[in-house]
N, C-alpha and C positions, 0 to 999 in steps of 0.2 A: 649410345644416347638413350635416355628414357623419357617417356611422356608421362607426366604426373597429372592426375586428376585431384584437384584440391578444393576444399571448402574455404572460401575467403572469409576471414573473421572481421567483418565490417558491416555497417548498416547501409541500406539503400542500394544493394548490389543488383537485386532483381533477378537473380539466378541462383540455383542451388550449388553448382560446381563450375569451375573454370579449368582449362588445361594449360600447362606450361611444360617446358622441357628442361632436363638436367643431364649433365654429362655423367653423373654418378647415380647409382641406384639409391632410392630413398625408401625406408620402411614405412608401411602404413601406420598412421598415428603420429608421425613426426610433424613438427612444426617448422615451416620454412617461411621465408620472407619473399613476397612476390610484388612485382610492379602492377599497380592498378590505378587508373585514372590519375596519373601524375603523382601518385603516392606509393609508398612502400608499406604494405600491410601484412600482418601475420596470416598464415593459411595452414590448414590441417590437411595433410596428405591422406587421401582415402583409397587411392589406387595408383599403381606404378606398372607401366607396360613397356616392353622394348619398342623403340621407334619403328623398327622394321615391321612390326605387326600392325602399325597404324599408318603405313605408307600411303595407302590408297585414300584414307580419310584426310590425311594431311594435304594431299594433292588437290582434293576437292574443296578444301577449306578456303574461305574468302579472305582469311587473314593469316599472318605468320605467327607461330607460337613464340611467346616470349620466354626468356630464360629465368629460372628462379634466381633471386637476387643474391642469395648466400647459401652456404651449406646448411643442412637441416640441423635442428636441435634434436636431442634425444626425445623419443616419444614420452609424453608425461600425462596426457589426458586419457583416462580409461576408455576402452572401446564402448563400454556400457554407457558412459557419460555422453559420448557422441551419438550413440543410438537413441538415447533418451531425448537429446536435442532434436533429432530428426522427428520423433513422434510428437514432441511438443510444438515444433514448427508447423507440422500439419494441423494440429489442433487449433493453433492461433493464427493460421493463414499467413505464416511468415516463412523465412528461410533459415536453414540450420545455422549458417554463419552468423546471422543476426542474433539468434538465441545464444550461441556460444559467446558472441561478443558481449552480451548482457550478463552472462553468468560465469565468465572466467575473467578475473582481474587482469588488466593489461600488463601489470608488472610480472605476472606469471608467464605470459607469452614472451616478454622481453628477456626473462631470465630462465627460460624453460630448460636450458642445458644444465642448470644447476639443481633441477628439481626432478631427480630420478624417482620413478614410482617405488613405493615401499616393497620390500621383498616378502611381505606376509603372504601366507597361503590363503587364497581366496576360497570362500565356502559357498556352497549352493544349497539352499533350503527353500521350501515353499514359502513365499513371501506372505506373511500374515499382516493384517491391518487391524489396529486397535483404536479405541476412543476412550479418552479420560475427560470427564466433565465434572469438576468439583472446585471448591475454593482453593486458592493458591497453596495454602499450607498442606492440605491433603494431596493435592496434585503433585507438588514437588516431592512429597514423601514417596509417592509411587514412582516418580522419575528416579529417585535415589535407589529404590529397589531394582528397577530395570537396569540401571548402571551396574549395580553389584552383580546381578545375574549375568550380564554380558561380559563383564570383566572376568568372572569365574570361568566362562567359556573361552576366554582368550580373545574376546572381540571388543572392538571400540564402539563408541556411541557418538553420534552427531546430533546435537540439539540445535534445531533451526529456529532462529528468532526473526521477527519482522523488521527489527531496527537495531542499530548499534546500542541504543539506550537499553532496550529490553534484553539484548544479549549480555550486556554488562551485569544487569540485575540477576539474570539466570546463572551466569558464571559464578557470581558471588555466593548465591544460594546453594549451588551444587558442587562446588570445587573443594569445600572444606574436608580436610582429611586426605584428599587426593591431589593437592596442589601441584605436585611434581608431574602428575599425569593428566593435567587439564590445560587447555589452551583456549584463549579468547581471540576470535577472528572477526574483524569488521573493518569497514572502509575508513574510519577516522584514525586508525592506527597507522603510524608512519610506514612507508614502503620498506625501509631498512628493517624495522622490527617484524613486519609481516613476512618478509623473506626469511629472516632468521627463524621465526616460528615455523614456517613451512618446511624448512630443511630439517629442523628437529623433529617435527611431526612425522616426516617420511623416514627418518633414520631410527626412531624409537621402536624398540621391539615389544615393549609392554603395551597392553591395551590402553587407549586414551579416551578421555572425554573432550570432544571438540564442541565448543559453543560459538556459533557465529551466524552470519547472514548467508543468504543463498549462494553468493558467489564462491564461497569456500567449500561447497560440496565438490568442487572440481579437483580438490587435492586428491591425488591418486593413491590413497591408502587402502590396501587390499583387505583389511580385516573389519570393515564397518558391519556390525551386526544389527544395528538399530538406528533409525532416524526418527527423531521426535520433532514434530511441528508444534512448537509452543505458541500460545496466544494465536491459534490458527484462524480466528475470526478477524484478525487485524487487516487493515487496508494496505499495509506496507508490503504485502507479499506479491504485488504485481511489479514487473520490471518497468523502469521509467521510460524505456524507448521501445519502438516497434520490435516485435509484434505484441508487446504488452502481455507477455506470458505470465501465467500464474506459477510462482515458485513452489507453492504447495503441491500443485499438480506435477511439476517437474520432479520434486523430491519423491512423490509416490511412485511414479514410473521408474525412477532410478533405483528405488528400493526393490522393486520387483525384479529389475534386471540383475542386481547384485545379490539377490536372495536374502535381503535384510528385512527385519520387521519395520513397519511404519506405524507410528503412534501420533494421533491428533489430540491435542490437549488444550483446554480453555475452561474458564468459569462458565461460559455458555458457548458451545460450538456453533458454527454456522448452521443455518437452516438446512443447507444442502447436505452437510455432514450428518446432521441428526436424521434426515430422511434416509441416508445411506445406511445408517445404523438400523433404522426400522426395517429396511429391506433385507438386512442380513449381509450386506456387502462389507461392513465393518463390525468388528466384535467389541462389545463393552468390556473393558478391563474390570470394571465394577459397574453396577447400575448407575446410569447417568443421574447426577443430582440436579433437580430442577427447583430446589429450595435453597436460595443463597444463604450462606452462613457467615461470610466475612463481613466485618464491620457492623454498623447499626442499621436498623431497618430504614427504608426510604420513606420520607414523609412528603406528601404532595400539598403544596400551598396554592389555593385558588386565588388568582390575582384579578379575576374579572371585576370590572368597575361596577360598583354598587352605588345607588343613590345616597346622597348625603341626608341623613335623617333630619337635619336641621332645616335645610333649604330645598330639599327635593331634587337637587342637582347631582350630577355624577361627581364622585370624589376626584380630586386632581390626580393626574398621572404621577406615579412615584417610581424612581429608579430602584429604591430599596423599600421593601415592605416593612411594616412595623415589626413583624416577627423577625425578619432578617436583622433589623437594627438592634433588637433586643439581644440576639445571639452575638452580634459583633461587639456590642458593649460588654457583654459578659466575658468574651475572650480577651478583650483589651484589659479589663479589670483584673483578670487572672493571669495575664502575661502569656496567653495562649497563641495558637496559630490557626488561622481560618483561610480557607480557599474559596474564592468567589469565581464561579465558572460562567463565562459568557460565550455564546456560539461564534460571535464575530468580533474582529478587531475594529478599531476606530471609534469615533463618537457615535455614529449612527450608520447602519448598513445601507439605508435607502433614504433618498430625499425626493419629495414629490411636490408639485405645485398644488397649493390649496385651492386654486380657482379652476384650473382645467384638468388637473390630475396627471399631467405629464411627469414622467420620472426623469430625474437629472441623469444624463448619460455622459460617458467619456467621448470627447471630441475626436479621439484617435481611433478607437476600436468599437465604440457603441455599447460597451458594458456599463452596468450601473456603477456609479462612483460612490465612494464611501467618504463621509465627512470626518476630517481629522483636525487636530489642534496643534498649533505651534506658537512660539513666542511672537512671531510676526502676524499671527492671526489665523483663523480657520481656513482650511483649504480642502479641495476635493482631490482624492487620490483614486486612481483606477487600480484595483488589485489584480487586474489581468495584464495590462501592458505597462503599468507604472507611470502613466501620464499624470501630471499634477497641475492644478490651476487654483487661483484664488476663489474662495467661496462667495465673495461679494458679487453676486450676479442675479439677473432676473430670469424668469422662465423663458426659454428659447421659443416657446410656442405662442404664449399670450402676453409676455412682457411683465407679468405680475411679480411683485417682490415677495409674495406670500409663499415662500418655500418652506415646507414642513419636513422635519426629520421623523423617520419611523424606525423602530427597533432600538436595541440596546447593544452597544459595542463595548469592548474592554476599556478603551480610553475614557468613555463617558462614565463607566463604573468607577474607574480609578479616580477621575476628577471629583466625582460625587463623594467618594469615601474620604479623600484627602480633605475636602471642605468640611465634611461632617465630623471627622475624627482626626484633628490636627496632631494629636499626640501619638497616634499609631504609626508604626513603621509599615509603609505601604509599598508593595512591589508589583510590577506588571510583567507578565510573561506571554508574549505573542510574537508573531513574525515581524512586527515593527520594532518592538522593544529589545528583542534578542535575535539577531540574525545568524549567529553561529552556535555550534554545540557548546563551545567553551563559555560563551556568554550566558547560555541557558543554565549550565551547571553553576556558574558564578552566582546567578540570580537566586537559584534554588537554595544554594548553601547560605547565602546572606539572609534569605527569608527564614530558614531553619534556625539560624544562629541568633536572630533578633527576637527580643521579647515583644509581646503585644503586636504581632505581625499579621498583616493581611496581604495575601497574594491574589491578584486578579489575573486570570489567565484563560486561554482557550484549550482546545483538545491537546495541543502540543505539550502542555505541562504535565499531563497525566503519567506518562512513562517515567518522568523524573521524580515524581512524588510517590511512586509505588513502593519504594523501599523505606521511605521516611515517614509517610503518613502525615495527617494534620488532625487538629482537634475537632473541627467541624467543617462541613462543606455546604455551600448554597449555590444552586445553579439555575440558570434560565436557559431552556432548550428549544423554545418555540420557533426560533429562526430556522432550525433544521428542517422543519416540515414544509418549507418553501422550496427545498431541493428536489428536483425531479428524479427521484431514485426509488425504485420499488423496494429497496432494502432499507429505507430510511428508518422505519420503526425498529428494525433489528439493530441498526447502528446506534440509535438513541438508547435502546436497552443496554447495549454494551457500555456506553458512556456512563449510564446510571450505575451499573454494577461496578465500574471502575471507581466512580466517586464514592460509592458505599464502601468499597474495600480499603480506601485510603483514609476513611474517616473514623476516628476513635470516638467521636461524639455523635451529634446529629448530622443527618444527610437530608437536606431539604431541596426539593425541586419546585421552583415557583413557575406557574404557568397560567395562561388564560384559556387553556383547553383541558381542564382537569378531568373531563369525562373521556378523554382519548384512551383507547384500549391499552396502549403501551404503558401509560401512567397507572391505570388501575391494576394492571398485571404486576407492575413493580411493587405496588403496595400490598398485594394480596399475599405475598410470601411464597408463592409458587408460580413457576413459569410454564407449567404444563399447558395450560389453556392458551397462553400467548403463542407458544410454539405450534400447537395444533391449528390455531387460527391462521398463522402465517403460512403453514403448509397448505391448508385448505384454499386460501386466497391464491397462492401461486399456482396450485393445480388448476383452479377454475380459470385463471388468466393465462395459463400455459407459460409461466415464467420458470426459470431454473429453480429446482433441479428437474423440472418436467419438460424442459426444452433447452436448446442451445440458442442464445440470441447473438445475432451478428449485426453490428452497427457500422454503417458506411456513411462517412461524412464528406461533403464537398462544399467548397466556398469559392467566391470570386464574384465577377459581375453577374447580374441576373441572367444574361444571355449565356455566359460560360457555364453557369451552374445548370441551366436547363439542358445544355448540350451534354454535360457530364452525366446528368440523371438519365438521359436517353441512352448514352453509351453504356452505363452501368446496367440498366434494365435489359438491354440487348445481350450483354455478355453473360448475365446470370440466368437468363431464361432457360427453363420454364419457371424458375423461382421468381417470386415477386417481392417488392418492397412496399412497406407502409412509409410514406414520405411525410416528414414533419419539418417545420421551420426550426432552425437551431436557436436556442435561447441567447447565445452569445456569439454573434458573427465575428469574424476575424478582423474586420476593419470597418471604418465608418461608412464607406461607400460599398461595402461588400454584402453580398447576399449569401446566406449559408443554409443548407438543408441537411437533414439526417434521414437516412433510410434504415428501417428496422426490419429484420427478417428473423422469424422463429423457425428453427429446424428441430424435428424430433431428435432427442438425444442419441438414439440408436442409429440415426442416419447421418451423423456428423463424426468425422470429416467425410464429405462426399467428394470423390476425386475430381469430377467435372467442375463442380462449383468451386472447389479449392483452386483449381488451375485458373479459373476465371478471376477469382479474387486476387491471386498473385499477379495476374497480368494487368491489373488496373494501374493507371499512372500513379507515380509516387505522391502526386498532389492530392490524391483521394485516400483518406484514412480508413482503415478497416480494423475494427476491434471486436474480438470474440468474447462473449460474456462480459460486457462493459459494466463498470461500477454504476454509471448513470446513463439513462437512455437519451436524454435531451441535452 
């Protein structure tokens, strides 16, 4: 009999490894099925010992070992992949099994016996790290050169993309001429086709180009010579479940473990990556380009209300500025295509009482509700919990009927455009209008095929327009600056660069804050000063890349939250937290707080603090280097 130490591939386990017994010996790296909490889950074998050697430990144990549920599959996850998962789990205060569960498709565990590792000879070289910052055309030309060089050495290339849409665009641009040796891998492909592709990838002896999302780095092909993280600034590189690991970081550590090159590429790299280039941790393939060349130059339109020369009063609020109307009319006349970008969906992102200033909130979870329109009449919708109610109501605080809407949503822009231009073909693309990838593609194709077409959309439309382009773009971005995120100016800059790259004509940003630094930088033609200012601000405030931020969230009744905060502070001592109220509590009657901790980069992970964070109850959320602080 053998005692197996396994890593359970499941979330919320709260431990790194568990022990089971087997009548047969099982090799390390094999995948078995084990009973756990009334379920059968996959588990990775990391050690196997004769039961006789564990006799004294087994006698002292307070519980009996359970038997593995079925015979093991053949090992298919590379040891370097598992080791990387361990390192990343430490970095993001999670467990190895949770990382593996996020980064290995479930179908691979189910069919692991049919996914034998490739027989290619593995290579070991000093892992080099490179950066490419330039417009898409130049950047992809460099990617093609890298692919040719690696193929000539008999090595494969994995191009990592933040989303299925971006992966499809990259595959289309890079696979020409090598279609036989290139594969596209992402979660919207059927399980049958994914398994077929995986088996062909592992059986093929020729070097391959693999283009996919992070989960497919798990395929055990032994000849990967280079990993490219394309569009590395994208927010889609974080896993959706705990421990919310950064896939870019995983790819970098994995490349080190297998002796592969690591390339970070984008039109504007993350501030953290640019700082690493400055420090010499990452090498420039060519001097980083800080002067955008793709598309037309960005124009900033100042929408601040000005007095009416005739009456001395402020001009009435307009959804579309006169300049925007002129551009739209020109496109309609010429049968062109224009993209109108809005930061939020719905008619208006916020509704407030004009008498007492109370913001209209969700009755279920307390979040701000968004005004929407339907045939039955306007309604309030909570974008957090989905609660919906009729908009015909008075202020809950003072009873006033004077409820005013603030901000511009996609539905309001769509409504205005349809009324103003009845002959135009108007489409809307946001999470309300298109809930599936198929519906999004259908909308974009219909927009591209229609003459005199107007597409109103949010950020989700940008990846789908990247390969098609539009004649002109007009955007309102002011709503983003209400988001409590120290990276928000960087995010807005990336959106503007994306809008510029898809526009064959004008790219206009309409704002009531035209003097804001991110807008003046976008118009200047050079991003050097913008990047310098961002780095200086972060260094002064000790934000990444000059520290590691740990965010701890707790919610519940006021008494329960106070008790949780005391427990957290006791467990993490001598470290301290800065406590803030959460902007969006989890329920109407709940209280929620957030604790922020800044750790010097060189001192994380700290073993004692890491153990304390892992020991916190599952009801308390821990996020390392979060996208948003509050």
